[in-house]
N, C-alpha and C positions, 0 to 999 in steps of 0.2 A: 144339482145335487152332488154329482161326482166331484165338482170343484170344491164344494163346501166340505165334503168328507175328506178330500185330500188336505184341505187347509187345517182341519181339525187334527188329522193324523200328524201333519208336519208340526203344528203348534205343540202337540203333546210330546213329540220327539224332542223338540228344542227345550221344552220345560224339563223333561227328564234329563237331558244333557246338562242343563244348567244346574239342576238340583243334585245330579250325581257327580258333577265335577268336584274333585277334592278341594276343600277350602285351604287357601294358603294362609298360614298363621303369621302374625307379626313376629319379628325377631324377639327373642327373650331378652329382657333387660340384662345389661352387663353391669354388675354392681361395682361401686356405689352409684346411686342415681339421685337426682335432686328432687326436693319437694316442689310442688306446683308453684309455691311462692318464690322459691329460688329461681325458677325458670322465668317467672314474670319480672323479678328483680333484674336479671341479666338482660332481659329484652329492653329494659329502660336505656341501657348503654351509656348515656352521659347524664349527669345531674350535678347540681351545684352544691358547694360547701360555703358557709358564711362564718367567718371568724369575726366576732364583734363583741365588745365588752369594755371593761375598765382598761385592759391592755391598750385598746385603741387610743384612749385619752392620756395614757401615761407612757407611750412610746416603748412598750414592752412586747416581747414575744411570749414569755411565760411570766405572768405576774407572780410576785412573791407571796401575795395574800394580804398585803398591808396597805394597798392603795385605797384612798378614801372614796366611798360611793359618791361623794359630792362632786367628784371630777367627771362623772358620767352625765353629759348633757348634750345629746345630739339635737341641735335646734331645728333641723329640717328632715328628721328621720321619716322615710317613706318606704315602707315594705312593699307597697305596690310597684314602686319604681324598681326595686330589686327583682321582683317576679317578672315584670315586663321585660327586663333585660334577659332573664334566664329563658323565658319563652322565645324571645327573638334569637337566642343563641342555641335553640334546639334542645335545651335541657328539659328532662322529664320530671324533675323534682328538685328539692333543696333540703339540705341538712343544716340545721342551725346549732351553733355552740351555745346551748342553753346555759351551761356552766363549764368554764374551762378550769385549768388547774388552780387558778387563784381563788376559786370558790365563789366568785360573784355570780349571782343568779339573775338572768334576764327576765324572769317572771316573778310576780309578787308572792313568793313562797311564804308559807306560814311557819317554816321551820328555822329560819335565820333572818336576822336583820341585814345581813350582807347581801342585799338584793336591790332590785330596781325600785322597790317601794321607798327606799331611803335615798333617792337621787333627785336632782332638780327636774328630771325629765317628766313632763306633764304633771308637775307638782306632786310627784310620787304616785300618780295614778296610772302610769304606763305599764305595758306588758308586751314586750317585743315578741315573745313566743305567740301570744294571741294574735298580734297584728300580722305576723308572717303566716301563721296557719290560715287565718281568714283570707289573706291575699292569695294564697295557693288555691284555696277553694274557688275564689272568684275567677281566677285565670286558668283553672283546670290542670294544675300540676300537683304532684304529690309532695307531702311534707314529712319531715323526719327530724329527730333530735340527736345531738351529741351531748352526753352527760359524763363529765370527767369523774372517774372513780376517785382519783387523787384530789385532795383538797388542801391547799397550802394555807388556808385561812383558819379552818376549824381547829379549836384547841384540843378536841377529842379525837382527832385523826390518829389512827393506829389502835384505837380501842374498839370493843364490841359496840359501845354506844354509837360510835360513828357509823358502823355498818348499818344499824337500824335507821339512822338519819339518812344515809345514802339510799336505802331501799324506799323510804318514804318520799324522798325527792323524786325518785323514779315513778312512784305511784301517782304523785301529783301530775307529772307530765303525761303519763299514760291515760289519765282519766279525765282531763280537763280540756284537751285540745284536739279531739277528733282522732281519726285514724292516722297512724304513722307507717311509712313503708320500711323504715330501718331504725334501729337503735344502735348508736355508735359509742363504744367503750374504748377509750384510748389505752394504749399499752404502757404509757408513762405512769409509773406508780411508785410513790415513796421517794424520799430524798429531803433536800433542804426545804424549809418553809417557815412562815411566820408563826403558824400554829398558835394563834391567840396570844402572841407575844413571846413565846418560848424561844423563837429563832434558833432552831436546831434541825438536825437531820433525823428522820425517822424511817425505819425499815419495816416493811410488812411482808408477809408470805404471799406473793402474787398469785400463787396457785389456789389458795384457800381463803384468804382474808375476807373477800367480799361476799362469799357464799353465793357464787354464781348459779349453782343448781336451783336455789330458791328464787333467784331473779328470773331464770328461764321459766319456771313454773308460773310466776306472776305474769310474764309477758304472754305465755300461752293462754292465760285466762283473759287478760285485758286487751292485748293486741296480737291475736293469733296470726294475722297476716304479715307481721313485721319480721324482717330479716335482721338477725343480730350480728353486728360487726365486732370483732376484736382480733388480736394477733392470730388466734387460731379458730375464729368463728364462735358459735357453730353455724351461723347462717352464711357469712362471707368472711374472708380473711384479709388482713393487711398484706400488701404485696412485697413488703420487706425493704421498701425505700420510699422517700417522699419526692421522687423525681418524676413520677407519673407514668412509669412503664413496667410491663411484665416481661418475662423471658419469652423468647420465641418458642421455646419448649415450655408449655404451661399446662400442667394437669390441674383439674378442678378438685383434687383430692388432698386430704391430709390423713396422717395416721392418727386415729382417734385417741384423744387424751394426751398427745405428746407435746403439742404447741400450747404455750400459755403466755399471758402478758409479760413482756420482757424476755421472751424466748431468745437465748444467746445465739442460736444459729439462724437468725431471722433472714439472712440473705437467701436461704434456700426457699423462702416463701415466694420468691419471684417465679419459681418453677413448679411449686407444689410437690407432692410425693407421688411418684409413679406407682408405688405400691400402697397408696393410702386406701383406707376403708371407710372414709367419711367424705361426703360431698361438701366441699367448702371452697367455692370459687373465689378468685382474687378481685379485690377492688384497688384501683390505682389512684391514690390521693396525691394531689399536687396543687400548689398555689399558682395563680396567674402572675404573681410577683415573687421575688425571692423569699419574702417573709410571709407568715400566715396572717398576721394582723397588719393593719394599715400603718405605714410610715411614709411621710411626705417625701423623704429623700429617695424613695423607690418609684416615684411617679414616672420617671423616664426609664424604668427597668421592667416594664410590663412585657410579658412574653408575646412575641409577634404572632401573626396569623400563621406563618410558616412553622414556627416552633410548636404551636398548639396543634396544628395539623399533623406534624410528626408524632406528637404524643398520642393522638387519636389512633394512628396506625399501630403504635406500640402498646396500646392499652386495650381498647375495644378490639383492635385487629390482632391481639395476642390472647384472645379468650378471657378478657377481663372486662371490668367496667371502668369508666373514667369519672372520677369525683374531682371537679375543678373548683378550687377555692377562690372566692372573691372577698378581699379584705375591705369591708365597708368602711368609709372614711369618717372623720369626726363630725361631719354634718349629718351622718346617718344615711349616706347615699353610696351607690356603686359609682366609682370614679368613671368619667367619660372615656378615658383611655382603656380601662379594663373592659367596659361595655363594648366599645368599638371593635377591639381585637377579638373578643369572644364571639360576637356576631359575625365578624369577618371570617373567623375560623370555621364556624358552622356552614356558612355559605360556600367556603372553599371546599370543604369535604363533600357537600351536596353537589357541587359542580364536578368534582373529580369522579364521583361515582354516580353520575346521572344517567348514563346511557349504557345499559347492560347489553353487550353485544351477543350474548347467548340466550336472551329472553325468547321463549317459545320454541327453541330448537329441540329436536329429538336426537339426543346423543346415542352413539353406539356404545353399549356396555358389554364387558366380557362375561358378566354373570349377573343374574338378577333373581330375585326370590319368586317372581311372578309378575303378571301385568300390573297388579295393584301396587307393586313396589318396583316398577320399572324406571328406566332412566329419565323418562319425561318429567318425573316429579322434581328433577334437579333444576328445571327451567320454568316451572309454572308459577313462580312467585308466591307460593303458599308454603309457609314454614311447616305446617302440620302434615304435609305429604312428603314422602321421602323414598329414595332409592335404597334398597337393601339387597345384600347378597345372601346366598343360601347358607345354611348352617355349615360351619367348617371352612367357609371361604373368607379369608381375611385379607386377600390380595386380589385386586381387580383393576381394570382399566376403563376409563371413560374417555371417549373421543368425540370431539365436536367438529362438524364441518360448517364453516361460516359461508354465507351466500356469496361473499366477495372478499377480496384481500382487504384486511383492516389493520390499522395500527393498534397495538395492545401493550399496556404497561402496568395494569393492575388486575388482580384476581381476588375473588372472595369465595371462601368455602365455609359451609356450615354443616355440623353434625346435628342430628335430631337428639338433643341431649336428654329429653325425658326418658330415653332408653339407655342412657349412659354415654360416657366419652370413650371412644374406641381407637381412633387412628393414632398410630405410633410413628409412621413414616410415609412420605409420599413425595413425588416429583412432578414437576410441570414442564411440558415440552411443547414446542411449536413446530409446525411442518414448513419445510422450505426445499424446493427442488427435489421433491420425492424422498427427503430424509427428515428425521426427527432430531431436534436440537434442544438442549435444556435452556430455559430462560435463565438470565444472569441475576441471581439473588445475592444479597449480602447477609443472609441469615439462614439457619437450617430449616428444613421443611420436615418437621416431626409431628407435633400435635396440631389438632384443629379445634375441637371443642365447639362452643356456641358459635364463634366466628373467628376466622383467620383471614387477614388481609395481607396480600403480597404486593410488594412494589418491585419492579424490575426494569431494566433497560428496555426501551421501546423495541418491539419486533413488528414486522409486517408479515401477516400470514392469513391463510384461510383455513387453517387447521390447528386445533389445540388439543392437547392430551394430558390427562391427569392419571398418573399411575400410583395407586395405593399399594405399598409394598409390605406393610406390616400393620397389624391391628390387634386389639384385645379380644376381638370376636368378629362376627359377621359385620360388614360395613353397613352403616345406617346414616346416609347423607341426605340432608334436606335441600341443599342448594349449592350450585357452582355458578359463578358469574364472572364476567370479564369486562374490562373497561379500558378506554384510552383517556387518561387524565390530563393530556397535554404534556408538554416538556417542563418538568419541575426539577429544581436543584435540590441536592441533598442538604439537610440542615445540620450544621455542626454547632453544638452548644459549647460556648466558651465563657470563662469568667470575664467580668467587665473590668478590663484593665484600666479604663479611663478613671474609674473610681479610686485607683491606687496611686494617682499622682500626688507627690508631696515633696518634702525637703529631702535632699540627698543626705546620706548618713553612712557610717561605718559601724561594724560590730566588733568592739575591742576584744571580746572573749571568744570569738568564733573563728575557726580556721578559714582563710581566704577562699579556698575552693568550695567550702560550704556557704560562706557568707554571700557569695555572688548569686546564689540561687534565690535569695530572699527578696531581691529587687530587680530580677531580670525580666519582669513582666511576662513570665512564662508560667502559667498555672500548672503545667505538667512537671515542673521541677520543684523539689521540696528540700528545704534546709532543716536538718534535724539537729537539735541542740540538747545536750545532756544537762542535767540539773533542773532546777525549777525557776531559773531567772534568765532573762535576755536583756542585756544592756545595749542601748542604742545611743551613738554619739552623733549629734547633728552638726558637728564641726565648729559651731559657734552658737552663742546664745540667740534663741529665736522665740517668737510668740507662737505658741501652738494651742490648738483647741480640739484636736481629735486624733484618735489612733485607729488604724484599720488593719485587720488581720484576716487573711484568706487561709483557711486550714489546708492541710494536705488534700489534694483532689484525686488521689489514686483510688482504685476500686474499694479498698478497705479503710481509707481515711485514717491513717495512723497519726499518733501524737496529738490528739485533740485536747485542747484545754477547756475545762468545764467552768471553773471559777477563777477569777483573776484579781490582781491588784496592780494599779499603775501608779508609779511614783516618779517624780522628776527632781532635778537639781541642777545647779550651775557648776558643780565640781564633781569629778568622778568619785571621790571618796565620800560624798554626802548627797546621795540620791534618795532623799527621805520624805519629800513632800508628797503626801497622798492626794491624787487628783480624782481617782475613780476606783471603786471596787464594785464587783458584781459577778454575774454569771453569763456565759455564752449559752443562752437557752436553746435547747433542742439541737445542739451542734452535732450530736451523734448521728441523728437521722436526717438533718438538713444542714450539711457543712458548707454553708454559703459564706460570703464575705461578712465578717463581723465588724461593725463600726461602733466605736465608743466616743461619745462627745462629752466635753467637760468645759468648765469656765476657763476662758483663755488665760494662759500662764506663760511666763518667760522662763525658758530652760534651755540648757545645752544637752543634758543627758535625760533619757527616758528609760525606765526600767519596767518591764512586764514580768510579774511574778505569777507563776501558775500555782494558785492556791489549791486547785484540785484538777486532776486529769480524769478524762472519761475512762481510760484504762490506766490504772496507776502504775502498771509495769512498763509502760511505754515512755520514751523521751519525747520532748516537744517537737512538733513538726510544723513548719511554716512554708506555705507555697509562696506567699507574698506578704509584705508588711509596708505600710505607709504611715507617716506622721505628717499632719497638716495643721 
């Protein structure tokens, strides 16, 4: 009886202690914060892009809007082959270019004849949007669509009638193909186009023309789980380049209402706005080949496993997502080289980050909010648990003691972003001989966000320390992990100089000290030429069939030519035979090697005329040129 009474008294005391103990509240959100669907979207990390359409069959990047639907005939199209490739490459979803700038629709829309209904594919009964959405459901990945606001085919583009047409196109896609995880609106809007035969340039007000507020209301009604992409969101934003990387400093914020399609200061989108008041995380779009659509001459220019791995660290590892494009070929298949490298890339990342050396360890933290928000949450493998510091504590230290000396050259940090992005600066150190030393990084350690991946020279240590030195509020960290990825070489991206072999030449009108830069096979040097024409002397009459132009490769890509005319002749005073006119599509945001092919012709002199510059106030810039 005495023992029972003692037990009851003790139990009551413990119950009272537990009940009376102050409840430790979670940290207050630090605004702005993401919607639940934005968190789920970022947790996808990598997903596929597919550019496929009339451009595929007409060897174009941006169709003018005048290609015949009769040219679209993929005889072996297999969307399940695409999706099996994406699944094997670790992709969590796919976005299809249902309509690109040329206006051609990959679904049998009721709104225009310029669609798959009027092609030889399946006798006009095909629907690529349907086939891909069905394949995604079968293999368990998410589906999404790209719908170009710009339409170079429609005669009414630029009028209110077109806006209604565009909205109805979107409604068809949003009501007939199941759930979509993202809706992609390209920032390229207005310019030259076929426009029903008008063949002219049209300008629209990119801020207001498409009536995006009405579009957002439609999407909230029809696809509330979808994240909306455009230059400035509102769901996710363009990263400001088409190279596949975000800045090491990358805030998931933008200043509300400031960024719009065609935003002139687009390079700042790599970093976000530190003082932004709207959550708009970055998406890094990049093609596995130089171009977005399939071109057979790029079959040997597929990004390598190492290059793709580097992009993963600089996209997902820089608080963004990676949207990797696959240019489906004319048969309607993902090319074997693209598939092999994408799968190899996924396996390489999995291998490098396979063994978390900190899993299950109980770190020592300099401050914590309470046991519920203690340091153990950093190593339990659960994103929904997190270490948090007390209110007013924005700087703290986390120290890990490893059970033995280990090699380390990778670290991963994650903030619990449902409560906001906070970290502004941190350092990583390792212990050796009783002292602390910084790991050797080639980028700043500022922001973290959803995920930050660090690569550094291998260290051997049994102690690691992360010092958070500045933040927007109390720290709120979900995970810290460390790995040894093996010894890997740094990847250096260089232009493919092999593609620039050709006939030797001189430039009669260019100073020798400038002319030498145009054929030195050094992408880092640029020859700048005043005026709108460049004359090339091949030394003697030759048979030529192609012209190749590598634009300026500096950070700001100066002197870009948008539209061109190429003429040839056998005499310097008569270079008048036109062999090709056209545009260097998308050169502003993807300044890769531009190749122009034409019917073989005999000539000594070649003249390139810049019909239109990307920036009219700039003079022409050439990193390299070749004539073949």
